[in-house]
C-alpha positions as CSV (number, residue, x, y, z in Angstrom):
1,X,-15.0,-10.4,-8.0
2,X,-11.8,-12.0,-6.7
3,X,-8.7,-10.0,-6.3
4,X,-5.9,-11.2,-8.5
5,X,-2.8,-12.0,-6.5
6,X,0.7,-12.5,-7.9
7,X,3.6,-13.9,-5.9
8,X,7.3,-14.3,-6.1
9,X,9.8,-15.8,-3.7
10,X,13.1,-13.9,-3.5
11,X,16.4,-14.5,-1.7
12,X,17.4,-12.3,1.2
13,X,20.0,-12.3,4.0
14,X,17.1,-13.7,6.2
15,X,16.4,-16.5,3.9
16,X,13.6,-16.6,1.3
17,X,10.9,-13.9,1.3
18,X,7.6,-14.6,-0.4
19,X,6.1,-11.3,-1.8
20,X,2.4,-11.2,-2.6
21,X,0.8,-8.3,-4.5
22,X,-2.3,-7.2,-6.3
23,X,-3.0,-4.3,-8.6
24,X,-3.7,-2.2,-5.4
25,X,-0.2,-2.8,-3.9
26,X,1.9,-5.1,-1.8
27,X,-0.2,-7.4,0.2
28,X,2.2,-9.5,2.2
29,X,5.8,-10.5,2.8
30,X,6.2,-14.0,4.2
31,X,9.1,-16.0,5.7
32,X,8.5,-19.4,4.1
33,X,11.7,-20.8,5.6
34,X,10.5,-20.0,9.1
35,X,8.0,-22.7,10.0
36,X,6.4,-21.0,12.9
37,X,5.2,-18.0,10.9
38,X,1.5,-17.9,10.0
39,X,0.8,-17.7,6.3
40,X,-1.0,-14.6,5.0
41,X,-4.7,-15.1,5.3
42,X,-6.7,-16.0,3.4
43,X,-4.3,-18.3,1.6
44,X,-4.5,-16.9,-1.9
45,X,-4.5,-18.7,-5.1
46,X,-1.6,-16.7,-6.5
47,X,-0.1,-16.6,-9.9
48,X,3.7,-16.7,-10.1
49,X,5.3,-13.5,-11.5
50,X,6.7,-15.4,-14.4
51,X,3.2,-16.5,-15.4
52,X,1.6,-13.1,-15.3
53,X,-0.4,-12.4,-18.4
54,X,-3.5,-10.4,-17.7
55,X,-3.3,-6.6,-17.2
56,X,-4.1,-7.1,-13.5
57,X,-1.4,-9.8,-13.1
58,X,1.1,-7.6,-14.9
59,X,0.3,-4.6,-12.7
60,X,0.7,-6.8,-9.6
61,X,4.0,-8.1,-11.0
62,X,5.2,-4.6,-11.4
63,X,4.5,-3.9,-7.7
64,X,6.5,-7.0,-6.8
65,X,9.4,-5.9,-9.1
66,X,9.5,-2.5,-7.3
67,X,9.3,-4.2,-3.9
68,X,12.1,-6.6,-4.7
69,X,14.3,-3.7,-5.9
70,X,13.6,-1.7,-2.8
71,X,14.2,-4.7,-0.5
72,X,17.6,-5.3,-2.2
73,X,18.5,-1.7,-1.6
74,X,17.4,-1.9,2.1
75,X,19.5,-5.0,2.7
76,X,22.5,-3.3,1.0
77,X,22.1,-0.4,3.5
78,X,21.2,2.2,0.8
79,X,17.5,2.5,1.5
80,X,15.9,3.8,4.7
81,X,12.3,4.2,3.6
82,X,10.0,2.3,1.3
83,X,8.0,4.0,-1.4
84,X,5.5,1.3,-2.4
85,X,1.8,1.1,-2.7
86,X,0.6,-1.1,0.2
87,X,-2.7,-3.1,0.4
88,X,-2.6,-5.0,3.6
89,X,-5.9,-6.6,4.8
90,X,-6.8,-5.8,8.4
91,X,-9.3,-4.2,10.8
92,X,-9.5,-0.5,11.2
93,X,-7.5,-0.8,14.4
94,X,-4.8,-2.9,12.8
95,X,-4.5,-0.4,9.9
96,X,-4.0,2.4,12.5
97,X,-1.3,0.4,14.2
98,X,0.4,-0.4,10.9
99,X,0.4,3.2,9.9
100,X,2.0,4.1,13.3
101,X,4.7,1.5,12.7
102,X,5.6,3.2,9.4
103,X,6.2,6.4,11.4
104,X,9.0,4.8,13.5
105,X,12.2,6.1,12.0
106,X,14.7,3.9,10.4
107,X,17.3,2.7,13.0
108,X,15.0,3.5,15.9
109,X,12.7,1.5,18.1
110,X,9.5,2.0,20.0
111,X,7.7,0.0,22.7
112,X,4.2,-1.3,22.3
113,X,3.2,1.3,24.8
114,X,4.7,4.0,22.6
115,X,2.7,2.8,19.7
116,X,-0.5,2.6,21.7
117,X,0.0,6.2,22.9
118,X,0.8,7.4,19.3
119,X,-2.5,6.0,18.0
120,X,-4.5,7.5,20.9
121,X,-5.2,4.3,22.8
122,X,-2.7,4.3,25.7
123,X,-4.4,1.4,27.4
124,X,-4.4,-0.9,24.3
125,X,-0.9,-2.2,24.6
126,X,-1.9,-5.8,24.2
127,X,-4.1,-5.0,21.3
128,X,-1.2,-3.1,19.7
129,X,0.9,-6.2,20.2
130,X,-1.7,-8.4,18.5
131,X,-1.9,-6.0,15.6
132,X,1.9,-5.8,15.4
133,X,2.0,-9.6,15.2
134,X,-0.7,-9.7,12.5
135,X,1.2,-7.3,10.3
136,X,1.3,-9.1,6.9
137,X,4.0,-6.8,5.4
138,X,7.1,-7.4,7.5
139,X,10.1,-5.2,7.0
140,X,8.3,-2.6,4.8
141,X,5.8,-2.0,7.6
142,X,8.6,-2.2,10.2
143,X,7.1,-4.3,13.0
144,X,10.7,-5.3,13.8
145,X,11.2,-1.9,15.3
146,X,8.8,-2.6,18.2
147,X,10.4,-3.9,21.3
148,X,9.3,-4.6,24.9
149,X,9.0,-1.7,27.4
150,X,12.2,-3.0,29.1
151,X,14.1,-3.0,25.8
152,X,14.0,-6.7,25.2
153,X,13.3,-8.1,21.8
154,X,9.9,-9.7,21.5
155,X,8.3,-11.8,18.8
156,X,8.8,-11.4,15.1
157,X,7.3,-13.4,12.2
158,X,10.8,-14.3,10.9
159,X,12.1,-15.2,14.4
160,X,14.1,-13.2,16.9
161,X,17.4,-13.7,15.1
162,X,15.9,-12.1,12.0
163,X,14.6,-9.2,14.2
164,X,18.0,-8.7,15.7
165,X,19.6,-8.8,12.2
166,X,17.2,-6.1,10.9
167,X,17.8,-3.8,13.9
168,X,21.5,-4.3,13.6
169,X,21.4,-3.6,9.9
170,X,19.5,-0.3,10.5
171,X,21.8,0.7,13.4
172,X,24.9,0.1,11.3
173,X,23.5,1.9,8.3
174,X,22.8,5.0,10.5
175,X,26.2,5.1,12.1
176,X,28.6,7.6,10.5
177,X,31.5,6.0,8.7
178,X,35.1,6.8,9.7
179,X,35.5,7.9,6.1
180,X,32.4,10.1,6.0
181,X,32.9,13.7,4.8
182,X,33.5,16.0,7.8
183,X,30.6,18.4,8.6
184,X,30.6,21.6,6.7
185,X,31.8,24.7,8.7
186,X,29.6,27.1,6.8
């Protein structure tokens, strides 16, 4: 039985984002405006959200609606974590890496070596890099938070300017405002 995939392209500060989902959860977030980004594999025969009719398509469309709302909140600086069902396709090792990426706190970064150590494979830095690059759910599975050991920005599916934008967005959202309430003295 083929998995029913539903898609929708939404605007974002990074350009268009193509969301793909099934009844099981969010499958991919693509950057269609960035020509160097690989497409989610396998290229699905996806139904547009507006054309969703079957129960499976409607359930997948609901996943996309939640993802879109949470991405809008993230880009507005009001969401620091995502609470979505995820269904990325990948090897066991890739799944382990992607789970570790989700543990990197909002506004913080980690090196590929940090991630390799976190998953118990300290010598698998290159494999971690490959799994990071294969992450189909950018932003929600925050591969943009992984940087080189020397602190340099390394590859990102939406391009390095997009990676810088996301890191700056998170850093800015974490910084206390001049007008924040003072800490309680109690």
